[in-house]
N, C-alpha and C positions, 0 to 999 in steps of 0.2 A: 408600498414601497421603500419611502420612504421611512416607516415606522420602524420597518427590519434595518434601516441603515443606524438610523437612530441606537438603536437597541445593540447593533453590535458595536458601536464606538464606546457610547455608554459604558459597556461591562469591560472595558478594555483602562488598563492604566496608563495613562499620558502624563508627556511631560513639556514645556512649552521649547519652543524651536527656541536654538540658539543664534546670534545677529548670522546672517549671513556675510560671508569673504570673497576677496575675490579666489581667480583660479592661476595659479602655479601652474609647473609642471610638476609631475611625479616623482620623475626621474628612474622609473620600472620597469624591468621588463618581463614581461610576464609572456610565457610562449605555451599555448593550449595545445594537445596533443591534437587533437579534431576542430580545427574553428570553422569546419564547414557546419558544424551542428550545434544546438544549443539545447540545455537541460532545463528539465523543471518537474513538476507536480504532473503525475499517470492521470490524475482525473481530468488532464485536459489534453489527451493524446488526441484526442478525435480535432477539437478545436485549436488545434496547431497543426497537425496534419494536412486541414481543410486549408487552412490558411495559409502557407505554406504550397499550398496546389494552387490556391487562385491567385497568388500573386506572382508567382512561377510562370502561370500559365496567358498572365497581363504584361510578363514581359519587365516586371515591378521589383526583381531582385539582382542583383549583380553578380549571384552565383555565389558567396560568399559563405552564404546558409543554407543548407537544402535537406537538413536531417533534424528530427524533433526526438531526443531521446524522455522518457517520461519515468523516470526513476523514480520520482519524489518528492515534493515541495522543500522536505529538508538536503536532499541531494542538490535542487536548484540553488536553494541560498551558502551553501557550502562551495558550487560553483562561480556565484558574485562573488566572495571572499577571498578564493584563491586556496580552500583546502580543502580538495577530496581528500575521502577517506576509501579503501580497496573497496567498503562494503557498496560502493558509487560504479562498480562496475569500472570493467577497463579500460574503457569510450570516454571517463568522467575524468583523466589525467592531467593535471598540468603544472608546471616549474614556474612559479614564480622567483622571482631572484628581486628580493627585496633588502638593498644596502643598510635600510636603517635595521630590518630583524625585528620591529615593533610591528603589531597586530594591524594598525593603524596605515602602517605603509604597502599593503595587501590589494591592491585594487581589483584582484579574482580573474576568472577565466572569461567570465562573459561578462554585459553587462546587465543584463534584462534579464529576468525568467518569469514566466507563468507559473504559477503557483497558487494551492487553495488555501492561504490562507493569507494577511498580510506577512510583509518583512519581520522576523522577531531581533529581539534584543539585540543577541550578536552581532549583528552587524552595527552594532552603533558605536563601536571604537573603532570602525574602517573608514578612515577617513586619509586619501592620500596624501592628498597632497600638507598637509596639515598635522603630522605627527602630534599624539599624545592630547588630541581634541577629540570632541565629539564630533561624528558625522551628523550635522545636522540637516543636512537634504535629504536623507532618505523618501523615497515617494513608492505609492503604487495607487494602481489603476485600479478600482473595481470594476467591471467593465460586462457581468452577466450574473446571476441569482443563481446557486444550484441550494437543491434541502439534499444530504444523507437520508441514506435509506436504508432499513432492514429489511430485506428480502426473505420469502419463504415461496416454495413452492406451491400452485396452488391447491393441490390437492391436501395440502400438510396446510396452508394458510383457513382452507376452507374447513378444518376439525370441527369450529364453533362459528357461528353465526349470531347475528344479532337478533334472532327470532326465524323461529322453522321456514318462514316462509322466505327472508333473507336469504339462508341454506339451501335451497330448493330452485331457487332465481340462481344463484352463485352458479351451483354447480350444472344447470341448462347452459348455462354459458362456452363456447368454443374457446380450445386455450391458446388463446390468441389475443389475452388481453396486452393492454396499453398499447395498443396502436396510432396513440394520439399522443397529444403533450399535454392529456386532462387527468388522468388518473383517478378517476371517478371512486365515488364511496357507493362497494358494491355491497355494504352489510357482511363482512368477514375481516378474521386478520384484528381483531381489538385486541390488544395487552391489556393484559390482568393487570387492575388499578387497586383492589382492595381483594380481602381475605385472608382467612388464618389455614398457612399450612397445618395438615391435619397428623401430621407423625411429629412434628418437631413444633408447632404452634406458632412461627415466626408470622407476624401482621404481615403480609403487605402493604404497602402505602405510598401510591402513587404508579405511574406508567413509566418511570425509572426502573422498578425495584428490581422490577426480575431480569430488564438487563445488564443491570449494574454488578447481580449475582454472576450470570451468567458469563457475563468475560473478564470482572474483576474478581468476583467476590468480596463485594464491600456490601455489607448494610446499612440499610436504611438509618441506624441505628448508629454507624459511625460518620457521618459529618460528610467531609471530603475526602475521607477513609485516606490522611495524611500520610500514618505507620504504614509505608509499603513492603517492611522487613518481614513481613512475617507470610507471604505469599502462597506456600505450600499451607500452611497451617490453615490460611484464608479463605484456600478454592477449594481444601477437602472437609470441608466442615459438612454437617451433617442439612443443612441448611439447601445450603449450593446443592446437594448431591441431591437432596429430595425435588426441590424448582425442577432442576435438568430431568430426573426420570418421569417428570408427565407431563405431557402436553400441553393437561389442562391444565396445570399449575403458572405456565404462560399468558394463555388467552381465556379470554372468559366471554361467555355469551351461552346459546343452549350449544348442546352438541351437533353436528351437521352425520347423520348416519347416511346422504353421499359420499363423506369422506373413506378412505382408504385406512383412514387413522396411523398413528404413532404409538405402537405398544411399549418400545422401548424405550418413550421420550424422545427428547435431543441426541439428535446422532454427533451433529456438528455444528461447530460457531465458528464461522469465515471472519475473518477480519484483517484491513488494512496492515503492510505490512510497520517497522517502525521509520524508515526513514521515507513515511506519508504524512504528510498536513494533515488529512483528511485523519487517520490517526490522532493525530492532536487536541484536532476539534473534535471528535468522536468523543472523547474522555471530558473535558472541558464542556459538552454540553451535557453528560452524563453529571457531571458535579465531581467528579472523581480523580483525586490528586493535582491539589490547587499548582503544585511547583508541575505543571506538562514536562519542561523544557528538561526539567533534572531527570523524572522517572521513563522521559524515551529516549538516554542519552544511551547510546551505544554500546552494547554490553562488552565484558572484556575478550578479549580472543578465547577460544577454546583450545589451542597448541599454541605454549607460549614461545617454544627457541626452534632450534634446530638443532640438534635433535629434539623432539615437541613431547609435552609431558602435557597431561590430563592435569587443566586446574579448575578449582571452583569455581560456578560463575553467580555472581550476587543476584539474587532474590528479590532484586528492589524494584522491578517494574508494575506498573499497573495489572498488566491485564496479565489470566490465569497462564497461559503460555511461559510466560517468564522473559519472553523474548521470542526473534522472528528465528531462530539456530531449527527450528520444530522438532526439536525433541529424539536428531539423528542418533549422536555421538555419549554418553552416558557421560556424567560430571563425577559421580561419585559411586564406589564401587562397595558393595553390598560382602556381608559371610559367604566365605566359600564353599563351593560346595562338589561333589565329582566330576560335575560337570564345568563345573568355571572353577579351578584349581586356585585362579588367583584372586577369586573374587565375583559375584554377581555384579553386573552393570543394572545403574539403577538410573531411571529415564527422569531424571531430576530437572532437568532441563524445561521439562514442558510439564503439560498439564496434568496435575496430580490425577484428575479423571478422567481416566481411559476409558473409549468405549470401542467392541469388536468392531471391525473395519467389515465396511458396506463390500457386498459381489463388489459393482461399478468401480469400487475407489483404484487407484494406480498404484496409492500412493501408502503404507503401513508401516508399523512398526514391528519388527523382529522375534516378537510376539502377538502378533495378530492384529494389534491396538494399534488406536492413535489419540493423543491427547485432543478433550472437548474442542477447548480453541485451539485455532490453526491461523498462524498469516499465511496471505497469498501475496508475494512480491509481484511484482511485473514479469514478464520472461526474459531472458536474456538476447533479445535478438542480436546479439552481433556475435555471439556466440553461434555455432553452425550445431551445436548439441542440443540447443534447447527442448526440440521436441524430436524426440528419435523417428526416423521411419521402420524399425526394424521391432519385431519381439523376439529376443533372444533364445536360442534352445539351451537345454540344460546342458550348456558345457563352459566350463569356468578355467581360464588360466590364473593365475599368480602374476601378481602386478603390483609395481611401490603403492605404495598408500601413507603410512604414519610412520613413524620410527620407533616405536614403543614398544618393549612388553605386555601392556595393559590391553584388555580385551576392546579395544577402538573397529576393527572390521565390522562393516555394516549388517552381518548377521552374527553379530559375538563373538565370532570366534578369535584368539588373537594373532595379532600378526605374525608374519617368519618372516623375521630380516626387514622386516618393515612392511612386508609385502600382505597383499589379502588375494585372497580367489576372487575374481570379477569375472560376473557372468557378459556369453558374447554371441553373433549369431554368425552365421557360417554358410553360407553357397558356391560350390567351387570352390576355387582361392581364395573367393571376395572374404575377411573377415572383417567383422565391426563387432567392438566393446560399448558401440553407440546406441542399444538397443534399452526394449522395457522386458522384465519378466511378471512373469505371473503368477499367484500366492503359490502355488505348484511349483516351480522353479527355484526353488532353493536348493544350493550344494550340500549336496551328500554328505560333506563333513562335516557341514551347519548342525549346531544341535536340530536332531528331531522334532518337526513343526513349525519351524522356522517360515516365516511369512518371507515366500526371494520378492515383496511388492517392495521392500525395502531396499536392496538395491536403485531401485527406478532413483530414490532420493538425490543421488551423487551422478555431477555432470562429467561425462565419460567423451576423452577426445574416442575414433575410431579407433585407435592404436591402445585405446584402455586409461591412457594418461589421467586422473583425476586433476579439473579444475580446481587448482585454490587459489584463497586471499592470501596475494603475501606469501607464499608459503606454511602459514596457519590451517586457516578453516575450508575444509569443502566448500565447494558452492551446492550449495542445496537447492533441488529444482522445484520451489513447494509449486507450483504453476503446472504440476501434471496431477494433480488430482484424479482429474477423470477425463486424464488427456485421451484414451482411444481405447476402445472394444478390446479387449488382453482376450485373447483363447486359455480360459480355465480348466481345460480339460486335463487328466494326470498321464496325458499323453505327447502333449503337446510339443512339438520340437522348432516352433518358433515359424515366423514367419513377417512378408512385408507386409505393413497397413495397406490397403486401398482406402481412397478416397475417404467411401462411407462409414470406415471404420474410427474416422478421428473425433473428438466429439467437443472438449471445451480445450482451443488452442486458440484464443484472446491472447492478442499480444500485451497488453496491458491489466493489471490487476482488478482494475473498476469493473469489464465487462466480462472478464475471469469470471470473480465474484457472483455476478448476474448469471452467468452460462452453468456454475456448479449447484447453484441454489436452485438450477429451474431442471437438474436432472438427478437429483438426487434428494429426494422427500425426509422428510423430521429434519431439514437443517435450518440453518438460515445463515445471512451475511450480510456484512454493514460495506457500504461503500457510498459512493455519490451516488445523484439519479441515474445519469446510465447507464448507471447494471441492467434499471427495473425497464427500458428502454427500449423495446424492439425493434423501433428501426434503424438503431443503431449496430443490431449485427443479425444481419439478412443474411444469413448464410448457416443459425441457430432456431430452431425454434422454442423461444423462450415458454416457459410454463410458471413463470413465478410472477408473483406480485409484490410489491410494500406494501410492511406492515400497516397499520392506522398505529400513530404516536399521539396521547392526549385526544384521542377520539379522530382526526385527522391525515385525512390522504397528503402526499406529495404533491398534488396538482399546483398548474400557476394562479389560481385565485389564493388559493392559501399561503402558498409560498410570498406571495404580495402583501395581502394583511398580513404578514406576518404571524400567521396562524397556525403555522405547522410548526413546530419547537426545535427540529433541527434543520434549519433553512440560515442560510449561509451566504455571502459574497464570491465569487472568484476576481484572481487578480494579477495583472500583467504588474511586477515590480520593476523598481528598477536604484541600486544599492546606493549610487550619489544623485539621483535624480535624475528626469528625463532629458535636464537642459545641459546635463554632461555627460550624457551619453557619447557623443562623436569622440568630445577631447578626452575621457576619460578612456576609452578603447584605442585610440590614437595613443597615446600616453604612453598605454602598457605591452605597446608591439602590435597591437591588431590590424588585420591587411584591413585595405582601402577595402575589400569587396565584403568580410566580415563586418567593422565597422558599419558602414552605410546599410545591409539587408535589417542590422540589429534596428540603424534610425528607421527602417523604414516599416517593420513590422510595429515598433512603439507608435510609431503616428496612425497605424488603422487603430488603437486601444482609444484616440486620442476622439474618432471622430463614431463611437456608440452610438445609436438613433442616428446621424443623418442618411440620407435617401440614399447614398451612393456607397453608401460602409457596406462590407457582407458579415461584418461580424457576429452582429444582431442574427442573421440568418443561420451564422456556422451556430453560435449557442442554441438556437434551437431547432438545429439537425440532431444535435451532442444532447438534447431530452432537457437543456439548460433553458434558461428564460433570461430574454432578452429587458435591459432596462432601458429609461429613456437618453438617459444619459451616464457618465462614468463618472465614478466618485474620486475623487482622489483621498487620500492617507498617507500618514506616515505607518514609520516601523512602530511594532506594538511587541510592550513585552509582555511574557506572562504574569498571570497573576503574582502581584509584587513585583515581577521585575519593570526596570527605568524600558523607556522607550525615547525614541531620537524620531527626527525628520518632522514631517508636518504635527503638528502638535492634536491637532481633531480632523473628524472630515470636513474636508474643503471643499467650495467649489473645482469646478475643471481649470479655469483659470489658474488655481495655486500650481497643478501638476503644469509645467510649460517645457512645451519640446523644444530639443538644440534647432535654432534656426541657421546653423553655421556647418557647411559643408568639409568633408575631409583634405578636400584641399587646397582650401585659406587654412585649417590649421597647419597641415604642414607649410606653407608657403609664410606662416608670421612666426617660424619656429626661431 
């Protein structure tokens, strides 16, 4: 484990810490919209849910924090800075009132955040007590180990084995793998490490090669693939097409006759969304895109103003889907035709390789296809329409959508006075637009052959109101990929989903990606190790396993020995150090209960490895690996960027918990 920690530390650029300064009040009033919750990594949803449950049950919390929102590490870091964006969701809004107007004067909306990576260099100027100085007190506690995994359905993973005997043994196993935290090597799922593609003549070089090609289109001759401005050309290359068209180009070994096979190659490649710390770590581990922070910058809004207009989306992101908008709305208009007098919408904001949708998919493009690489976000649990309870009838009404003449309705029709025809379910007087449509339930006014599942991307209220991010971009429900069993018959007239119809309805993207790859063959997905650990998803029969990376499974032993190449630590971070949690929270206007609860939660992470501590067991229950003691680390810059805070991996004593009470700080004012 120490080797892993050292490797993680030496791979990052670090600067020396500045001299410590005495503390001053920061004179800032920050009002969180929802002071009873904290936000952070989706990967740590189960860890934080279990911790809050344990601390609440034992009476150790004051009632200031009772919810955890796992939107992503980037969201958590923005909450620390006090700079949330509309993409963080309606509950992650705060209103800092910074008299100086400088970034340094913004202490944020919370003082701690669980993240799947260390703090980034963006927080280095956030020193609220000393404007125009470096924040030299940023700290993080690495409290348990994880391994990013790439999962695949067992039958597909067993398409190629290390030997004929390994094939037979693997397929003789029941589909209940990974019921313990070991992930043994079962002799299948070995990513291809070498070989020459027969058509293009491309020479595969190393285990990273096929995954780089699948997700980013980057070839091994392009190094870190720093120039990402040619996404369409890069991801639509003959080499990438050949790799994904044949399952044998992804995996190596002898063909297993027991497998159902993947005659059409790879169907879906799921990934975490752009707000996830896992996403940035994944790119760095693949050695793609040297400036990860820049390449994961949130894309510009599709809808520019009100009345909105379509604007081009920059094709400069590392992933072949170009960003997490999921290809719902066209960004370029093609030549005019009889069907589209204003021009054909082109889905260039998605993966240029578009695959026919699977029969069980609940999301699909209007042309019956989806981009190969797809971002899966965590569901917006705070919105009541995240997982609809109804399948729509083939009934449609005009509802306000986007005020533009361009063809941007989901089914490619042109809005009428800003309105699109949207489906609904009706039983008696009850009518709800919060429903799912099947492939054969498109509006009769849509282009012939339109796939009705395109409407399922939209977050709709019962009355048909479409949920927008700051009146710009419709919220898109990527988590509904395999949400429920739809009635795809030609005469389907809608229904209420019984409990047995729901399939993948996990609240967070990590577990949802695990579910998606377990129910759909010929798909892969990357996420935290929890996505391949069945015990955390007892309601779903998972039939997936992680592939082997460089010949190693993500077992506890392999991660502890630093043999598994996608190893990482998980962190509890504090923007200005754990010794300042209470003071910073009090000074920016946090309530006593909220400040005390943050402090109590943080203390739990100092005690990793102690007999009375619950974090170690919570990590194990979530599929992660408990470590003997927490590791103290400062903020890290992405490659080539500055860092701040603790300069290197420190002993635990370098991260000092706050010993002051809220009342003592108030009395000293």
